[in-house]
Backbone as JSON, one array per atom type, in Angstrom:
{
  "sequence": "MSRRRWLLLALLLIAAWLALFGDKTPYGPADTQVVPATMPRAGSGAGAGVSSRPSGETPRAPEATSPAGKASVQLAVAALIPRDQLIPEHAEQHANRDLFPALTWIPPPPKPDKPLKPPPPMAPPLPFVYLGKKFEEGQWEAYLGSGEDVFIAREGMTLAGIYRVRSIQPPTMTLVYLPLKQSQTISIGGSQ",
  "N": [[38.54, -36.79, 46.24], [39.8, -33.61, 45.28], [42.5, -31.62, 46.58], [41.88, -28.93, 46.66], [39.06, -28.9, 46.7], [38.6, -30.07, 49.21], [39.58, -28.05, 50.82], [37.79, -25.93, 50.22], [35.4, -27.09, 51.16], [35.96, -27.27, 53.89], [36.15, -24.54, 54.54], [33.52, -23.78, 54.02], [32.12, -25.2, 55.98], [33.14, -23.95, 58.29], [32.18, -21.33, 57.92], [29.41, -21.82, 58.05], [29.2, -22.72, 60.73], [29.95, -20.36, 62.09], [27.87, -18.69, 61.32], [25.68, -19.86, 62.58], [26.38, -20.17, 65.34], [27.86, -17.95, 66.1], [28.84, -14.73, 67.57], [26.16, -12.67, 68.24], [25.54, -10.13, 69.1], [24.42, -6.78, 68.91], [26.12, -3.98, 67.37], [27.24, -0.87, 68.75], [25.95, 1.61, 71.12], [24.69, 0.42, 74.28], [22.46, 1.49, 75.46], [20.11, 1.88, 74.0], [16.68, 2.63, 73.35], [13.5, 1.08, 73.21], [10.6, 1.95, 71.6], [7.24, 1.55, 72.28], [4.61, 0.45, 70.06], [1.88, 2.5, 69.04], [-1.62, 2.35, 69.54], [-4.35, 2.79, 67.27], [-6.88, 5.3, 67.75], [-10.23, 4.77, 68.84], [-12.86, 4.77, 66.45], [-11.47, 5.97, 64.42], [-10.94, 4.46, 62.18], [-11.09, 4.22, 59.15], [-10.34, 6.77, 58.52], [-7.78, 7.21, 59.53], [-5.46, 8.52, 58.75], [-6.28, 11.11, 58.42], [-6.57, 14.09, 60.08], [-8.47, 15.63, 62.67], [-7.84, 18.06, 63.71], [-7.43, 21.62, 64.18], [-5.97, 23.65, 61.56], [-3.73, 25.03, 62.45], [-2.54, 23.65, 64.54], [0.01, 21.32, 65.34], [0.32, 17.84, 64.78], [0.82, 15.51, 67.42], [2.8, 12.89, 68.67], [2.03, 10.23, 70.96], [3.45, 10.28, 74.25], [6.15, 8.24, 74.95], [7.27, 5.99, 77.38], [10.21, 4.93, 78.97], [11.49, 1.81, 80.32], [12.63, 2.61, 82.71], [11.1, 4.73, 83.5], [11.44, 7.28, 82.52], [10.58, 10.09, 80.48], [10.31, 10.0, 76.97], [11.56, 11.41, 73.85], [9.42, 13.69, 72.14], [7.62, 13.13, 69.19], [6.92, 14.89, 66.23], [5.16, 15.96, 63.33], [5.45, 18.36, 60.94], [3.2, 20.4, 59.03], [3.14, 20.31, 55.48], [4.28, 22.83, 53.3], [3.28, 24.27, 50.26], [5.49, 24.44, 47.43], [5.23, 26.62, 45.72], [4.34, 28.67, 47.39], [6.49, 28.95, 49.1], [8.67, 29.59, 47.39], [7.92, 31.73, 45.24], [8.86, 32.94, 42.82], [10.21, 30.9, 41.65], [8.33, 29.13, 40.53], [7.29, 30.71, 38.49], [9.48, 31.16, 36.81], [10.16, 28.67, 35.78], [7.91, 27.6, 34.6], [7.21, 27.23, 31.86], [9.4, 25.95, 30.82], [11.25, 23.78, 28.76], [12.02, 20.62, 29.66], [13.41, 18.55, 28.44], [14.93, 19.3, 25.89], [15.35, 19.02, 22.33], [18.45, 18.08, 21.09], [20.98, 18.83, 18.76], [23.7, 18.57, 16.48], [23.67, 19.58, 14.01], [23.56, 22.49, 12.12], [20.9, 24.93, 11.97], [18.87, 25.22, 9.02], [19.43, 27.85, 6.58], [17.29, 30.69, 6.53], [14.98, 31.12, 3.93], [15.0, 33.81, 1.57], [13.04, 34.44, -0.29], [9.86, 32.94, -0.97], [9.98, 29.56, -2.0], [9.57, 28.53, -5.34], [7.21, 26.21, -6.59], [8.21, 23.14, -8.18], [8.21, 22.84, -11.76], [5.49, 21.21, -13.48], [5.84, 17.77, -14.29], [5.99, 15.25, -16.8], [4.47, 12.05, -16.36], [6.2, 8.87, -15.74], [6.81, 6.83, -18.6], [4.2, 4.61, -19.52], [4.66, 2.45, -21.08], [6.12, -0.56, -22.44], [8.8, -1.63, -24.33], [8.4, -3.9, -26.96], [9.07, -4.82, -29.51], [10.15, -4.23, -33.02], [9.61, -3.23, -36.48], [10.57, -2.85, -39.89], [8.8, -1.62, -42.48], [7.67, -1.04, -45.72], [9.24, 1.27, -46.04], [8.97, 2.57, -43.64], [9.21, 2.76, -40.08], [7.87, 0.6, -37.6], [6.71, 0.16, -34.35], [6.31, -2.01, -31.53], [4.52, -1.83, -28.64], [3.89, -2.47, -25.19], [1.43, -2.21, -22.62], [0.45, -3.03, -19.64], [-1.99, -5.39, -20.19], [-2.46, -4.65, -22.74], [-1.5, -4.28, -26.19], [0.23, -2.18, -28.33], [0.49, -0.99, -31.64], [2.73, 1.11, -32.98], [3.12, 3.91, -35.04], [4.67, 6.68, -36.76], [3.17, 9.79, -35.88], [0.84, 8.73, -34.81], [-1.63, 8.46, -32.14], [-1.4, 7.3, -28.86], [-3.16, 5.62, -26.35], [-4.65, 7.9, -25.93], [-3.24, 10.04, -24.78], [-0.59, 10.16, -25.52], [1.52, 10.98, -28.21], [3.12, 9.73, -31.1], [6.11, 10.95, -32.05], [8.5, 10.47, -33.47], [10.13, 7.6, -34.95], [13.1, 6.43, -34.86], [15.51, 4.28, -34.94], [18.17, 4.13, -32.64], [16.15, 5.03, -30.87], [12.84, 5.97, -29.82], [10.57, 8.59, -30.01], [8.18, 10.04, -27.93], [5.38, 12.2, -27.3], [4.03, 13.7, -24.5], [0.87, 14.67, -24.33], [-0.83, 16.4, -22.57], [1.07, 18.1, -21.29], [2.82, 18.68, -23.25], [5.42, 17.56, -23.41], [8.41, 15.95, -24.37], [9.35, 12.51, -24.5], [11.53, 9.68, -24.44], [12.01, 6.33, -25.7], [14.08, 3.55, -25.58], [14.78, 1.6, -28.37], [16.54, -0.12, -29.51], [19.02, -1.13, -32.05], [19.07, -0.61, -35.69], [18.82, -3.05, -36.93]],
  "CA": [[38.39, -35.37, 45.98], [41.08, -32.92, 45.19], [42.91, -30.83, 47.75], [41.16, -27.65, 46.58], [37.68, -29.13, 47.13], [38.63, -30.27, 50.66], [39.76, -26.73, 51.44], [36.53, -25.2, 50.07], [34.42, -27.72, 52.04], [36.3, -26.87, 55.25], [35.77, -23.12, 54.69], [32.06, -23.74, 54.04], [31.69, -25.66, 57.29], [33.49, -22.9, 59.26], [31.24, -20.22, 57.72], [28.11, -22.25, 58.56], [29.28, -22.75, 62.19], [29.94, -18.97, 62.56], [26.53, -18.12, 61.1], [24.74, -20.42, 63.55], [26.78, -20.06, 66.73], [28.73, -16.8, 66.31], [28.38, -13.65, 68.43], [25.09, -11.93, 67.55], [25.21, -8.91, 69.8], [24.49, -5.64, 68.0], [27.17, -3.0, 67.6], [26.75, 0.43, 69.15], [25.71, 1.77, 72.55], [23.73, -0.53, 74.83], [21.36, 2.19, 76.1], [19.04, 2.2, 73.04], [15.36, 2.4, 73.93], [12.49, 0.59, 72.29], [9.37, 2.69, 71.78], [6.13, 0.66, 71.94], [3.72, 0.93, 69.01], [0.66, 3.09, 69.55], [-2.84, 1.8, 68.95], [-5.21, 3.87, 66.78], [-8.02, 5.62, 68.6], [-11.51, 4.22, 68.4], [-13.6, 5.68, 65.57], [-10.62, 6.55, 63.39], [-10.52, 3.31, 61.36], [-10.79, 4.53, 57.74], [-9.73, 8.08, 58.4], [-6.66, 7.27, 60.47], [-4.45, 9.46, 58.28], [-6.85, 12.44, 58.37], [-6.65, 14.64, 61.42], [-9.58, 16.56, 62.86], [-7.29, 19.21, 64.42], [-7.35, 22.85, 63.39], [-4.77, 23.65, 60.73], [-2.61, 25.65, 63.13], [-1.9, 22.73, 65.48], [0.8, 20.23, 64.78], [-0.02, 16.59, 65.45], [1.84, 15.03, 68.33], [2.76, 11.47, 68.98], [1.93, 10.06, 72.41], [4.74, 10.16, 74.92], [6.5, 6.86, 75.31], [8.13, 5.96, 78.55], [11.17, 3.83, 79.0], [11.28, 0.98, 81.51], [13.09, 3.3, 83.92], [10.11, 5.73, 83.85], [11.8, 8.58, 81.96], [9.81, 10.45, 79.28], [11.16, 10.01, 75.77], [11.44, 12.57, 72.98], [8.15, 13.75, 71.44], [7.73, 13.15, 67.74], [5.91, 15.74, 65.61], [5.31, 16.15, 61.89], [4.94, 19.67, 60.54], [2.43, 20.41, 57.79], [3.93, 20.69, 54.32], [3.91, 24.08, 52.64], [3.56, 24.11, 48.82], [6.71, 25.08, 46.94], [4.9, 27.92, 45.12], [4.26, 29.66, 48.45], [7.82, 29.18, 49.64], [9.53, 30.22, 46.38], [6.98, 32.06, 44.15], [9.51, 33.23, 41.53], [10.66, 29.62, 41.09], [7.27, 28.58, 39.69], [7.13, 31.55, 37.3], [10.63, 31.02, 35.92], [10.26, 27.34, 35.19], [6.59, 27.09, 34.22], [7.16, 26.82, 30.45], [10.72, 25.5, 30.38], [11.3, 22.43, 28.21], [13.0, 19.88, 30.44], [14.18, 17.67, 27.58], [14.93, 19.87, 24.53], [16.05, 18.24, 21.31], [19.79, 18.58, 20.85], [21.54, 18.37, 17.5], [24.92, 19.26, 16.06], [23.42, 20.11, 12.68], [23.07, 23.88, 12.22], [19.6, 25.1, 11.33], [18.99, 25.68, 7.64], [19.22, 29.29, 6.45], [15.92, 31.06, 6.18], [14.93, 31.6, 2.55], [14.57, 35.19, 1.4], [11.78, 34.41, -1.03], [9.25, 31.61, -0.95], [10.43, 28.73, -3.12], [8.55, 28.21, -6.34], [7.06, 24.77, -6.77], [8.82, 22.71, -9.43], [7.24, 22.77, -12.87], [4.92, 19.87, -13.62], [6.6, 16.84, -15.12], [5.22, 14.14, -17.36], [4.7, 10.82, -15.6], [7.01, 7.92, -16.49], [6.07, 6.17, -19.69], [3.58, 3.36, -19.1], [4.84, 1.47, -22.15], [7.29, -1.42, -22.46], [9.17, -1.95, -25.72], [8.29, -5.33, -27.26], [9.77, -5.12, -30.76], [9.96, -3.23, -34.09], [9.66, -3.79, -37.82], [10.69, -1.84, -40.96], [7.91, -2.07, -43.54], [7.31, -0.02, -46.72], [10.02, 2.49, -45.83], [8.58, 3.22, -42.39], [9.38, 1.91, -38.91], [6.68, 0.28, -36.82], [7.18, -0.35, -33.05], [5.29, -2.71, -30.75], [4.63, -1.43, -27.24], [2.93, -3.09, -24.28], [1.03, -1.48, -21.42], [-0.44, -3.98, -18.96], [-2.35, -6.47, -21.1], [-2.67, -4.07, -24.07], [-0.36, -4.18, -27.1], [0.01, -1.08, -29.29], [1.35, -0.89, -32.82], [2.97, 2.54, -33.05], [3.74, 4.5, -36.24], [4.83, 8.12, -36.6], [1.96, 10.59, -36.0], [-0.29, 8.08, -34.13], [-1.88, 8.77, -30.73], [-1.51, 6.08, -28.05], [-3.89, 5.74, -25.08], [-5.29, 9.21, -25.87], [-2.44, 11.1, -24.18], [0.77, 10.13, -26.07], [1.61, 11.01, -29.68], [4.41, 9.26, -31.58], [6.73, 12.0, -32.84], [9.39, 9.86, -34.46], [10.7, 6.3, -34.67], [14.39, 6.35, -35.53], [16.36, 3.45, -34.08], [17.86, 3.32, -31.46], [15.17, 5.63, -29.95], [11.5, 6.33, -30.28], [10.19, 9.78, -29.26], [6.74, 10.22, -27.69], [5.03, 13.49, -26.71], [2.94, 13.66, -23.53], [0.04, 15.75, -24.85], [-1.29, 17.43, -21.63], [2.12, 19.06, -20.97], [3.62, 18.83, -24.47], [6.8, 17.22, -23.1], [8.9, 14.79, -25.12], [9.98, 11.41, -23.76], [12.08, 8.71, -25.4], [12.12, 4.92, -25.34], [15.14, 2.89, -26.34], [14.21, 0.48, -29.13], [17.63, -0.93, -30.09], [19.59, -0.73, -33.34], [18.2, -0.72, -36.89], [18.97, -4.36, -37.55]],
  "C": [[39.75, -34.7, 46.0], [41.31, -32.08, 46.45], [42.12, -29.5, 47.81], [39.72, -27.82, 47.08], [37.61, -29.36, 48.63], [38.75, -28.93, 51.37], [38.47, -25.92, 51.37], [35.46, -25.77, 51.0], [34.69, -27.31, 53.49], [35.9, -25.42, 55.5], [34.25, -22.97, 54.77], [31.54, -24.16, 55.41], [31.99, -24.61, 58.37], [32.52, -21.73, 59.14], [29.86, -20.58, 58.26], [28.11, -22.24, 60.08], [29.23, -21.32, 62.75], [28.56, -18.34, 62.39], [25.55, -18.62, 62.15], [25.11, -20.07, 64.98], [27.64, -18.84, 67.04], [28.1, -15.77, 67.21], [27.36, -12.81, 67.66], [24.69, -10.68, 68.3], [25.35, -7.73, 68.84], [25.62, -4.7, 68.37], [26.53, -1.7, 68.06], [26.49, 0.48, 70.64], [24.61, 0.82, 73.02], [22.52, 0.15, 75.42], [20.25, 2.59, 75.11], [17.7, 1.83, 73.64], [14.42, 1.92, 72.83], [11.2, 1.33, 72.61], [8.22, 1.78, 71.39], [5.24, 1.29, 70.87], [2.45, 1.46, 69.64], [-0.52, 2.5, 68.82], [-3.68, 2.97, 68.42], [-6.39, 4.07, 67.71], [-9.29, 5.0, 68.02], [-12.21, 5.25, 67.53], [-12.74, 6.28, 64.48], [-10.13, 5.47, 62.43], [-10.14, 3.7, 59.95], [-10.09, 5.85, 57.61], [-8.56, 8.25, 59.33], [-5.64, 8.3, 60.03], [-4.95, 10.89, 58.28], [-7.04, 12.93, 59.78], [-7.82, 15.6, 61.51], [-9.13, 17.78, 63.64], [-7.43, 20.46, 63.54], [-6.02, 22.89, 62.65], [-3.56, 24.26, 61.41], [-1.86, 24.69, 64.05], [-1.07, 21.7, 64.74], [0.45, 18.95, 65.5], [1.14, 16.12, 66.32], [1.68, 13.53, 68.52], [2.64, 11.32, 70.49], [3.31, 9.87, 73.0], [4.99, 8.7, 75.27], [7.44, 6.91, 76.5], [9.02, 4.75, 78.48], [10.91, 2.98, 80.24], [11.7, 1.69, 82.78], [12.13, 4.4, 84.34], [10.42, 7.1, 83.3], [10.95, 8.86, 80.72], [10.75, 10.53, 78.09], [10.86, 11.25, 74.93], [10.09, 12.54, 72.26], [8.41, 13.85, 69.94], [6.6, 14.0, 67.17], [6.22, 15.88, 64.12], [4.68, 17.48, 61.53], [4.18, 19.54, 59.22], [3.33, 20.88, 56.65], [3.39, 21.97, 53.7], [4.23, 23.93, 51.17], [4.77, 24.95, 48.41], [6.41, 26.47, 46.34], [4.78, 29.01, 46.18], [5.63, 29.97, 49.02], [8.7, 29.97, 48.67], [8.65, 30.6, 45.19], [7.67, 32.32, 42.82], [10.0, 31.95, 40.87], [9.6, 29.06, 40.14], [7.12, 29.39, 38.41], [8.26, 31.35, 36.31], [10.6, 29.71, 35.15], [8.93, 26.77, 34.73], [6.59, 26.54, 32.8], [8.5, 26.33, 29.94], [10.65, 24.06, 29.9], [12.4, 21.67, 28.94], [13.9, 19.01, 29.57], [14.19, 18.22, 26.15], [15.71, 18.96, 23.6], [17.41, 18.89, 21.04], [20.31, 18.0, 19.54], [22.78, 19.18, 17.19], [24.74, 19.88, 14.68], [22.93, 21.55, 12.81], [21.72, 24.0, 11.52], [19.78, 25.6, 9.9], [18.79, 27.2, 7.56], [17.79, 29.58, 6.03], [15.89, 31.61, 4.76], [14.42, 33.04, 2.51], [13.21, 35.26, 0.72], [11.16, 33.03, -0.88], [9.69, 30.83, -2.2], [9.27, 28.45, -4.05], [8.41, 26.7, -6.44], [7.7, 24.36, -8.1], [7.77, 22.63, -10.54], [6.69, 21.35, -12.98], [5.74, 19.03, -14.6], [5.66, 15.76, -15.64], [5.48, 12.89, -16.54], [5.6, 9.87, -16.39], [6.16, 7.2, -17.53], [5.47, 4.85, -19.22], [3.81, 2.22, -20.09], [6.14, 0.69, -21.97], [7.54, -1.76, -23.93], [9.12, -3.46, -25.92], [9.04, -5.71, -28.54], [9.52, -4.04, -31.79], [10.07, -3.95, -35.44], [9.75, -2.63, -38.81], [9.87, -2.35, -42.13], [7.52, -0.88, -44.4], [7.97, 1.32, -46.42], [9.7, 3.22, -44.54], [8.76, 2.24, -41.22], [8.06, 1.78, -38.17], [7.19, -0.33, -35.51], [6.0, -0.98, -32.33], [5.54, -2.41, -29.26], [3.56, -2.13, -26.42], [2.67, -2.21, -23.09], [0.01, -2.35, -20.7], [-0.72, -5.15, -19.89], [-2.57, -5.97, -22.52], [-1.37, -4.05, -24.85], [-0.71, -3.12, -28.14], [1.0, -1.23, -30.44], [1.5, 0.59, -33.09], [3.65, 2.89, -34.36], [3.81, 6.0, -36.01], [3.49, 8.83, -36.84], [0.76, 9.97, -35.28], [-0.41, 8.58, -32.69], [-2.11, 7.46, -30.0], [-2.19, 6.4, -26.73], [-4.5, 7.13, -24.89], [-4.42, 10.32, -25.33], [-1.0, 11.11, -24.68], [0.68, 10.14, -27.59], [3.02, 10.59, -30.06], [4.98, 10.34, -32.48], [7.63, 11.38, -33.91], [9.84, 8.49, -33.97], [11.96, 6.21, -35.51], [15.33, 5.56, -34.63], [17.7, 4.13, -33.85], [16.85, 3.94, -30.51], [13.86, 5.88, -30.65], [11.06, 7.49, -29.41], [8.68, 9.89, -29.2], [6.54, 11.58, -27.05], [3.86, 13.28, -25.77], [2.08, 14.88, -23.81], [-0.43, 16.76, -23.81], [-0.23, 18.48, -21.32], [3.02, 19.35, -22.15], [5.11, 18.62, -24.18], [7.18, 15.95, -23.84], [9.55, 13.79, -24.17], [10.45, 10.39, -24.79], [12.09, 7.31, -24.8], [13.23, 4.34, -26.2], [14.54, 1.68, -27.06], [15.3, -0.33, -29.84], [18.06, -0.4, -31.45], [18.61, -0.93, -34.5], [18.3, -2.05, -37.56], [17.77, -5.22, -37.32]]
}
């Protein structure tokens, strides 16, 4: 074993010897008195903590005597008085106080002068996907998909009952959402 381990082992043995055989006398004055435990009175088994005294009397502990025969100090516990009776304004001041208010460094937004108008209704996004196009007999024809449906779109046609094809001029196709009469466009690529 190394020198360090021998030193640690020696210190451990010294500490163990002091713990077992060292001086165990308590510190402080030697005239401390031991008060014997009191036995509960007969008939007060479950209600030992409840006193049958009038409310004006304070309970007293039995007098304990020291081995020399001297009477020791009497122990008494005073009845607790509710805080509202001791400090009535305290309860009124703090009854509705928020103990943990929310704190933030962000200033509150300014209060609007007028109620904000709701935004105007907007057409929903187009439910169609561009699939392809064809130029036939001097007119463009576009192929659109919506779910499992495929639509062949020409100018002036109505699709799905709520969209009308306004124009097909590559690179865009313009549709009109009929309930709101708003135009929407789909990119359909060049004219090649």
